[in-house]
Structure formats: structure tokens, C-alpha cells
C-alpha positions in Angstrom: 35.6 -71.8 200.3 33.5 -68.8 199.5 33.4 -65.7 201.8 30.2 -63.8 201.7 28.8 -60.8 203.6 25.0 -61.2 204.1 22.9 -58.1 204.8 20.2 -58.8 207.3 17.1 -56.8 208.1 15.5 -56.5 211.6 18.5 -56.8 213.9 18.8 -54.1 216.6 21.0 -55.4 219.4 23.8 -57.8 220.4 21.2 -60.4 221.3 20.0 -60.3 217.6 23.6 -60.9 216.5 24.1 -63.8 218.9 20.8 -65.4 217.6 22.0 -65.2 214.0 25.5 -66.5 214.9 23.9 -69.4 216.7 21.7 -70.5 213.8 24.4 -70.1 211.2 26.8 -72.1 213.4 24.4 -75.0 213.3 25.1 -75.6 209.6 28.0 -78.0 209.0 30.7 -76.6 206.8 29.9 -73.0 207.6 32.4 -70.8 209.4 30.9 -67.7 210.9 33.6 -65.0 210.7 31.6 -62.0 212.1 28.1 -61.0 213.0 27.1 -57.4 213.6 23.8 -55.6 213.7 22.6 -55.7 210.1 25.1 -58.2 208.6 26.9 -61.5 208.9 30.2 -62.6 207.3 30.5 -66.3 206.6 32.8 -68.7 204.8 31.3 -71.9 203.3 31.9 -74.6 200.8 29.5 -73.9 197.9 29.6 -77.6 196.9 28.2 -78.6 200.4 26.1 -75.6 201.5 23.7 -73.4 199.5 22.9 -69.8 200.0 19.3 -70.8 200.6 20.5 -72.8 203.7 22.2 -69.7 205.1 19.1 -67.6 204.4 16.8 -70.2 206.1 19.1 -70.2 209.2 18.8 -66.4 209.4 15.0 -66.6 209.0 14.9 -69.3 211.8 16.6 -66.7 214.0 13.8 -64.3 213.2 15.4 -62.0 210.6 15.3 -61.4 206.9 18.1 -61.5 204.3 18.1 -58.3 202.2 20.7 -59.4 199.6 22.0 -62.6 198.1 
């Protein structure tokens, strides 16, 4: 399992954090440890989930990843 903190642009409130958590939680084999304004900390199996899938989930919530 890989633990990664993802920096996210465009989040401004707790509703933003909830939206990101919801989208990331939809991905099988991803454990969302923490989501705060501006970042998310996740654990995932790199053999089953790509970073691009995480990035896409965040974009689906309406935000942009600013690191990888």
C-alpha cells in the first residue's frame, strides 16, 4: 500500500472536502485517510489503482490536483 498526500487547488470549505472524499471513496482499493481544504491523504495499492484514477476522481469533484 502506498500512502500519498495529494495537493488540491480550488477547495475553500468543508463541503469541498466532503465532495473530494466522496469521489475518492468510490474507487475500489483506495482508503481515504484524511481530506482537508487543499489536500487529501490516501492509501492505495499501486498494482490496482493509478495516480491518474485518483486525479480523475478529484477532477470529477470539481477540483484540480497541483502535484503528483
